[in-house]
MIMILO-153530 format. One record per atom (N, C-alpha, C): residue number from 1; residue in one letter; atom name; x, y, z. Coordinates in nm, 4 decimals. Last residue first. Layout:
BEGIN
> k|r|a|u|v|w
> NUM|A|CA|X|Y|Z .
...
REM end
This chain:
BEGIN
> k|r|a|u|v|w
> 108|S|N|12.2468|12.0483|8.7547 .
> 108|S|CA|12.3715|12.0932|8.7378 .
> 108|S|C|12.5140|12.0935|8.6341 .
> 107|K|N|11.9222|12.0395|8.6794 .
> 107|K|CA|12.0611|11.9644|8.6493 .
> 107|K|C|12.1386|12.0494|8.6703 .
> 106|L|N|11.6645|12.0675|8.9040 .
> 106|L|CA|11.7504|12.1623|8.8165 .
> 106|L|C|11.8719|12.0719|8.8001 .
> 105|R|N|11.3811|11.8826|8.9608 .
> 105|R|CA|11.5032|11.9580|9.0105 .
> 105|R|C|11.5909|11.9934|8.8963 .
> 104|E|N|11.0535|12.0207|8.9699 .
> 104|E|CA|11.1379|11.9595|8.9006 .
> 104|E|C|11.3015|11.9898|8.9327 .
> 103|F|N|10.7704|11.9895|9.2047 .
> 103|F|CA|10.8968|12.0934|9.1476 .
> 103|F|C|10.9711|11.9521|9.0763 .
> 102|R|N|10.4482|12.1450|9.2902 .
> 102|R|CA|10.5359|12.0117|9.2042 .
> 102|R|C|10.6671|12.0545|9.1603 .
> 101|G|N|10.3328|12.2466|9.5610 .
> 101|G|CA|10.3574|12.2597|9.4420 .
> 101|G|C|10.4412|12.1248|9.4098 .
> 100|I|N|10.1555|12.2641|9.7993 .
> 100|I|CA|10.2398|12.4072|9.7907 .
> 100|I|C|10.2786|12.3969|9.6409 .
> 99|E|N|9.8096|12.1608|9.8978 .
> 99|E|CA|9.9499|12.1172|9.7820 .
> 99|E|C|10.0236|12.2563|9.7595 .
> 98|V|N|9.6985|12.1693|10.1814 .
> 98|V|CA|9.7399|12.2695|10.0653 .
> 98|V|C|9.8503|12.2280|9.9848 .
> 97|E|N|9.4669|12.1140|10.4285 .
> 97|E|CA|9.5838|12.0478|10.3363 .
> 97|E|C|9.5840|12.1201|10.1872 .
> 96|A|N|9.3233|12.1334|10.7455 .
> 96|A|CA|9.3783|12.1895|10.6239 .
> 96|A|C|9.4886|12.1324|10.5741 .
> 95|Q|N|9.3003|11.9701|10.9553 .
> 95|Q|CA|9.1648|12.0518|10.9655 .
> 95|Q|C|9.1867|12.1571|10.8204 .
> 94|T|N|9.3235|11.5864|10.9817 .
> 94|T|CA|9.3540|11.7453|10.9532 .
> 94|T|C|9.2773|11.8420|10.9270 .
> 93|M|N|9.2204|11.3567|11.0431 .
> 93|M|CA|9.3446|11.4113|11.1372 .
> 93|M|C|9.4035|11.5680|11.1077 .
> 92|E|N|9.0245|11.2815|10.8677 .
> 92|E|CA|9.0064|11.3419|10.9928 .
> 92|E|C|9.1237|11.3833|11.0712 .
> 91|E|N|9.1721|11.2412|10.6418 .
> 91|E|CA|9.1209|11.3499|10.6457 .
> 91|E|C|9.0878|11.3899|10.7843 .
> 90|C|N|9.2808|10.9726|10.6166 .
> 90|C|CA|9.3684|11.0494|10.6675 .
> 90|C|C|9.3003|11.1878|10.7200 .
> 89|L|N|9.0734|10.8315|10.4581 .
> 89|L|CA|9.0951|10.7570|10.5921 .
> 89|L|C|9.1695|10.8738|10.6741 .
> 88|Q|N|9.1024|10.9626|10.1964 .
> 88|Q|CA|8.9750|10.9889|10.2976 .
> 88|Q|C|8.9982|10.9541|10.4510 .
> 87|D|N|9.3637|10.8623|10.1417 .
> 87|D|CA|9.3321|11.0129|10.1627 .
> 87|D|C|9.1893|11.0376|10.2305 .
> 86|I|N|9.3022|10.6057|10.0931 .
> 86|I|CA|9.3843|10.6477|10.2382 .
> 86|I|C|9.3959|10.8001|10.2409 .
> 85|E|N|9.1231|10.6159|9.8958 .
> 85|E|CA|9.0897|10.5659|10.0234 .
> 85|E|C|9.1875|10.6213|10.1190 .
> 84|G|N|9.3051|10.7462|9.6856 .
> 84|G|CA|9.1713|10.8086|9.7180 .
> 84|G|C|9.1189|10.7443|9.8475 .
> 83|Y|N|9.4739|10.5041|9.6570 .
> 83|Y|CA|9.5363|10.6734|9.6978 .
> 83|Y|C|9.3909|10.7540|9.7378 .
> 82|E|N|9.3365|10.3334|9.5507 .
> 82|E|CA|9.3734|10.3027|9.7141 .
> 82|E|C|9.4274|10.4285|9.7592 .
> 81|V|N|9.2201|10.4314|9.3121 .
> 81|V|CA|9.1071|10.3894|9.3816 .
> 81|V|C|9.1970|10.4043|9.5490 .
> 80|L|N|9.4969|10.4749|9.1670 .
> 80|L|CA|9.3775|10.6043|9.2124 .
> 80|L|C|9.3013|10.5537|9.3283 .
> 79|N|N|9.6963|10.3616|9.0860 .
> 79|N|CA|9.6683|10.2994|9.2119 .
> 79|N|C|9.5753|10.4125|9.2653 .
> 78|N|N|9.7872|10.4534|8.8191 .
> 78|N|CA|9.7726|10.2893|8.8444 .
> 78|N|C|9.6804|10.2442|8.9887 .
> 77|D|N|9.8012|10.7047|8.8910 .
> 77|D|CA|9.7485|10.6632|8.8188 .
> 77|D|C|9.6900|10.5186|8.8096 .
> 76|R|N|10.0414|10.6921|9.0615 .
> 76|R|CA|9.8884|10.7896|9.1103 .
> 76|R|C|9.8196|10.7091|8.9966 .
> 75|F|N|10.2494|10.5789|8.8980 .
> 75|F|CA|10.1881|10.5232|9.0219 .
> 75|F|C|10.0582|10.5874|9.0589 .
> 74|Q|N|10.2361|10.7674|8.6964 .
> 74|Q|CA|10.2120|10.6382|8.6427 .
> 74|Q|C|10.1629|10.5718|8.7866 .
> 73|E|N|10.3479|10.9901|8.8333 .
> 73|E|CA|10.1987|11.0110|8.7559 .
> 73|E|C|10.1347|10.8736|8.7228 .
> 72|Y|N|10.5845|10.9326|8.9221 .
> 72|Y|CA|10.4843|10.9368|9.0207 .
> 72|Y|C|10.3377|10.9430|8.9496 .
> 71|S|N|10.7238|10.8723|8.6684 .
> 71|S|CA|10.7125|10.7557|8.7655 .
> 71|S|C|10.6054|10.7888|8.8809 .
> 70|E|N|10.6914|11.1409|8.5800 .
> 70|E|CA|10.6303|11.0003|8.4692 .
> 70|E|C|10.6171|10.9139|8.6205 .
> 69|R|N|10.8743|11.2741|8.7102 .
> 69|R|CA|10.7094|11.3123|8.7057 .
> 69|R|C|10.6572|11.1902|8.6585 .
> 68|S|N|11.1140|11.0606|8.8754 .
> 68|S|CA|11.0884|11.1504|8.7452 .
> 68|S|C|10.9266|11.1819|8.8016 .
> 67|I|N|11.1994|10.9539|9.0955 .
> 67|I|CA|11.3104|10.9710|9.0245 .
> 67|I|C|11.2485|11.0537|8.8903 .
> 66|W|N|11.0442|11.1526|9.4017 .
> 66|W|CA|11.0241|11.0417|9.3238 .
> 66|W|C|11.1687|11.0870|9.2197 .
> 65|F|N|10.9719|11.2859|9.7300 .
> 65|F|CA|11.0648|11.2445|9.6247 .
> 65|F|C|11.0562|11.1476|9.5457 .
> 64|D|N|10.7571|11.4660|9.9215 .
> 64|D|CA|10.7652|11.3180|9.8610 .
> 64|D|C|10.8573|11.3483|9.7326 .
> 63|L|N|10.7359|11.6283|10.2035 .
> 63|L|CA|10.8136|11.6384|10.0657 .
> 63|L|C|10.8059|11.4845|10.0287 .
> 62|T|N|10.5086|11.8126|10.3909 .
> 62|T|CA|10.5630|11.6711|10.3702 .
> 62|T|C|10.6209|11.6702|10.2032 .
> 61|L|N|10.4906|12.0103|10.6720 .
> 61|L|CA|10.5265|12.0233|10.5067 .
> 61|L|C|10.5683|11.8680|10.4831 .
> 60|Y|N|10.2944|12.1735|10.9162 .
> 60|Y|CA|10.3911|12.0411|10.8577 .
> 60|Y|C|10.3946|12.0753|10.7276 .
> 59|R|N|10.1736|12.4028|11.1714 .
> 59|R|CA|10.2126|12.3686|11.0407 .
> 59|R|C|10.3230|12.2603|11.0152 .
> 58|G|N|10.1778|12.4414|11.4316 .
> 58|G|CA|10.0588|12.3859|11.3981 .
> 58|G|C|10.0576|12.3555|11.2381 .
> 57|P|N|10.3963|12.6002|11.5216 .
> 57|P|CA|10.3623|12.4769|11.5700 .
> 57|P|C|10.2544|12.3543|11.5239 .
> 56|D|N|10.5880|12.8003|11.3719 .
> 56|D|CA|10.4353|12.7852|11.3432 .
> 56|D|C|10.3834|12.6275|11.3914 .
> 55|N|N|10.8603|12.7912|11.3760 .
> 55|N|CA|10.8097|12.8900|11.4064 .
> 55|N|C|10.6242|12.9255|11.3916 .
> 54|A|N|10.9232|12.5462|11.2729 .
> 54|A|CA|10.9857|12.5600|11.4105 .
> 54|A|C|10.9177|12.7249|11.4540 .
> 53|D|N|10.7167|12.3126|11.0830 .
> 53|D|CA|10.7701|12.4568|11.1013 .
> 53|D|C|10.8004|12.5066|11.2337 .
> 52|H|N|10.8529|12.0047|11.0271 .
> 52|H|CA|10.7667|12.0765|11.1405 .
> 52|H|C|10.7960|12.2018|11.1446 .
> 51|T|N|10.8106|11.7523|10.7759 .
> 51|T|CA|10.8786|11.8552|10.8397 .
> 51|T|C|10.7921|11.9386|10.9278 .
> 50|L|N|10.9114|11.4473|10.6642 .
> 50|L|CA|10.7948|11.5361|10.7177 .
> 50|L|C|10.8950|11.6361|10.7823 .
> 49|E|N|10.9624|11.2744|10.3355 .
> 49|E|CA|11.0035|11.3553|10.4786 .
> 49|E|C|10.8958|11.4377|10.5161 .
> 48|T|N|10.9930|10.9764|10.1513 .
> 48|T|CA|10.9276|11.0840|10.2103 .
> 48|T|C|10.9743|11.1666|10.3407 .
> 47|R|N|11.1849|10.8819|9.8603 .
> 47|R|CA|11.1534|10.8802|9.9842 .
> 47|R|C|11.0415|10.9777|10.0367 .
> 46|V|N|11.1244|10.7631|9.5789 .
> 46|V|CA|11.2839|10.7518|9.6494 .
> 46|V|C|11.2382|10.7883|9.7986 .
> 45|Y|N|10.9703|10.5724|9.3227 .
> 45|Y|CA|10.9699|10.6056|9.4580 .
> 45|Y|C|11.1090|10.6668|9.5150 .
> 44|G|N|10.9863|10.3888|9.1182 .
> 44|G|CA|11.0503|10.5316|9.1245 .
> 44|G|C|11.0467|10.6135|9.2163 .
> 43|E|N|10.7446|10.1772|9.1722 .
> 43|E|CA|10.8817|10.2518|9.0911 .
> 43|E|C|10.9041|10.3417|9.0645 .
> 42|G|N|10.5760|10.2067|9.4701 .
> 42|G|CA|10.5897|10.2457|9.3516 .
> 42|G|C|10.7541|10.2319|9.2838 .
> 41|R|N|10.5749|10.1128|9.7009 .
> 41|R|CA|10.5564|10.0217|9.6260 .
> 41|R|C|10.5281|10.0596|9.4889 .
> 40|R|N|10.6008|10.3186|9.8535 .
> 40|R|CA|10.7411|10.2369|9.8494 .
> 40|R|C|10.6909|10.0990|9.7519 .
> 39|F|N|10.3289|10.4268|9.8912 .
> 39|F|CA|10.4445|10.5199|9.7818 .
> 39|F|C|10.5530|10.4043|9.7540 .
> 38|F|N|10.2893|10.2987|10.1200 .
> 38|F|CA|10.1968|10.3005|9.9879 .
> 38|F|C|10.2876|10.3469|9.8875 .
> 37|E|N|10.4869|10.4018|10.3048 .
> 37|E|CA|10.4646|10.2332|10.2850 .
> 37|E|C|10.3579|10.2504|10.1484 .
> 36|A|N|10.4056|10.6743|10.2947 .
> 36|A|CA|10.5444|10.6179|10.2712 .
> 36|A|C|10.5500|10.4786|10.2071 .
> 35|W|N|10.1482|10.6454|10.4211 .
> 35|W|CA|10.1679|10.7028|10.2738 .
> 35|W|C|10.2995|10.6491|10.2659 .
> 34|I|N|10.1934|10.5487|10.6755 .
> 34|I|CA|10.0798|10.4786|10.5786 .
> 34|I|C|10.1045|10.5207|10.4325 .
> 33|G|N|10.5021|10.5715|10.8363 .
> 33|G|CA|10.3524|10.5704|10.7937 .
> 33|G|C|10.2672|10.5378|10.6668 .
> 32|G|N|10.7660|10.6401|10.8131 .
> 32|G|CA|10.7399|10.5135|10.8156 .
> 32|G|C|10.5826|10.4910|10.8524 .
> 31|P|N|10.7873|10.9052|10.7506 .
> 31|P|CA|10.8780|10.8348|10.6577 .
> 31|P|C|10.8302|10.7033|10.7070 .
> 30|G|N|10.4636|11.0635|10.8437 .
> 30|G|CA|10.6107|11.0578|10.8177 .
> 30|G|C|10.6784|10.9747|10.7516 .
> 29|Y|N|10.1961|11.0505|10.8411 .
> 29|Y|CA|10.2421|11.1408|10.7401 .
> 29|Y|C|10.4053|11.0834|10.7530 .
> 28|T|N|10.1453|10.8792|11.0894 .
> 28|T|CA|10.0793|10.8622|10.9524 .
> 28|T|C|10.1604|10.9451|10.8181 .
> 27|Q|N|10.2787|11.0579|11.2772 .
> 27|Q|CA|10.3131|10.8761|11.2585 .
> 27|Q|C|10.2607|10.8397|11.1251 .
> 26|E|N|10.1987|11.2494|11.2982 .
> 26|E|CA|10.3219|11.2771|11.2456 .
> 26|E|C|10.3477|11.1145|11.2295 .
> 25|F|N|9.8721|11.2288|11.3333 .
> 25|F|CA|9.9494|11.2587|11.1983 .
> 25|F|C|10.0853|11.2746|11.1835 .
> 24|M|N|9.9627|11.1485|11.6136 .
> 24|M|CA|9.8754|11.0454|11.4829 .
> 24|M|C|9.9320|11.1081|11.3549 .
> 23|R|N|10.0237|11.3719|11.7108 .
> 23|R|CA|10.1199|11.2375|11.7094 .
> 23|R|C|10.1061|11.1766|11.6033 .
> 22|E|N|9.8071|11.5667|11.6643 .
> 22|E|CA|9.9452|11.5894|11.6031 .
> 22|E|C|10.0482|11.4613|11.6010 .
> 21|M|N|9.5737|11.5445|11.7519 .
> 21|M|CA|9.5729|11.4687|11.6760 .
> 21|M|C|9.7138|11.4993|11.6112 .
> 20|G|N|9.5154|11.8141|11.8889 .
> 20|G|CA|9.5355|11.6658|11.9770 .
> 20|G|C|9.5660|11.5555|11.8959 .
> 19|A|N|9.4047|11.9815|11.6384 .
> 19|A|CA|9.4324|11.9789|11.7779 .
> 19|A|C|9.4334|11.8401|11.8629 .
> 18|K|N|9.4483|11.8612|11.3106 .
> 18|K|CA|9.3693|11.9081|11.4001 .
> 18|K|C|9.4246|11.8900|11.5539 .
> 17|P|N|9.7302|11.9712|11.1029 .
> 17|P|CA|9.6529|11.8646|11.2223 .
> 17|P|C|9.5491|11.9102|11.2985 .
> 16|R|N|9.7898|12.1127|10.8382 .
> 16|R|CA|9.7648|12.1476|10.9551 .
> 16|R|C|9.6729|12.0578|11.0410 .
> 15|F|N|10.0371|12.0837|10.5696 .
> 15|F|CA|9.9218|12.0179|10.6655 .
> 15|F|C|9.9002|12.1220|10.7884 .
> 14|E|N|10.1678|12.1148|10.2510 .
> 14|E|CA|10.1316|12.1798|10.3969 .
> 14|E|C|9.9867|12.1096|10.4543 .
> 13|W|N|10.3160|11.9205|10.0245 .
> 13|W|CA|10.2064|11.9559|10.0625 .
> 13|W|C|10.2145|12.0227|10.1931 .
> 12|I|N|10.5416|11.8991|9.7195 .
> 12|I|CA|10.5463|11.9414|9.8812 .
> 12|I|C|10.3590|11.9688|9.9102 .
> 11|I|N|10.6819|11.6725|9.5353 .
> 11|I|CA|10.5761|11.6989|9.5782 .
> 11|I|C|10.5521|11.7544|9.7179 .
> 10|L|N|10.9654|11.6498|9.2981 .
> 10|L|CA|10.9515|11.6681|9.4267 .
> 10|L|C|10.7826|11.7202|9.4409 .
> 9|Y|N|11.1933|11.4679|9.0947 .
> 9|Y|CA|11.0595|11.5254|9.1096 .
> 9|Y|C|11.0002|11.5285|9.2294 .
> 8|A|N|11.4222|11.3640|9.0888 .
> 8|A|CA|11.4179|11.4723|9.0020 .
> 8|A|C|11.2807|11.5209|9.0118 .
> 7|W|N|11.6905|11.1949|9.2776 .
> 7|W|CA|11.5270|11.2589|9.2437 .
> 7|W|C|11.5508|11.3349|9.1602 .
> 6|A|N|11.8911|11.0899|9.4345 .
> 6|A|CA|11.8666|11.0709|9.3052 .
> 6|A|C|11.7253|11.0554|9.2926 .
> 5|D|N|11.9339|11.0797|9.7314 .
> 5|D|CA|11.9306|11.2134|9.6071 .
> 5|D|C|11.9292|11.1990|9.4933 .
> 4|G|N|11.9889|10.8019|9.7950 .
> 4|G|CA|11.8633|10.9107|9.8492 .
> 4|G|C|11.8568|11.0318|9.7999 .
> 3|A|N|12.2112|10.7293|9.6720 .
> 3|A|CA|12.0893|10.6817|9.6263 .
> 3|A|C|11.9475|10.7572|9.6629 .
> 2|Q|N|12.4473|11.0242|9.6259 .
> 2|Q|CA|12.4038|10.8850|9.7148 .
> 2|Q|C|12.2541|10.8342|9.6528 .
> 1|M|N|12.6532|11.1410|9.3923 .
> 1|M|CA|12.5413|11.1578|9.4458 .
> 1|M|C|12.4877|11.0140|9.4977 .
REM end
């Protein structure tokens, strides 16, 4: 297993950026964006991926990978104020935001 595959917890969000804000959204929510930079400070953060729906150009998914549910929850609890500030800052770019779910990786 490669280092990038060493995850056990995945959070998926669906977003619909406002018209004309797609580029800014991609930069903000992608692997080099403000969210990924914020998460990188967390022990147990693995990576963020941003995907674009090939059949629905207005739909994006973010995938945030962590080594465990506990590592994510501890990071979020310890940084709740900044988490909220970043979330509020980014709201102007999106018309819809829905948490698809939180997933635990099955062991093989």
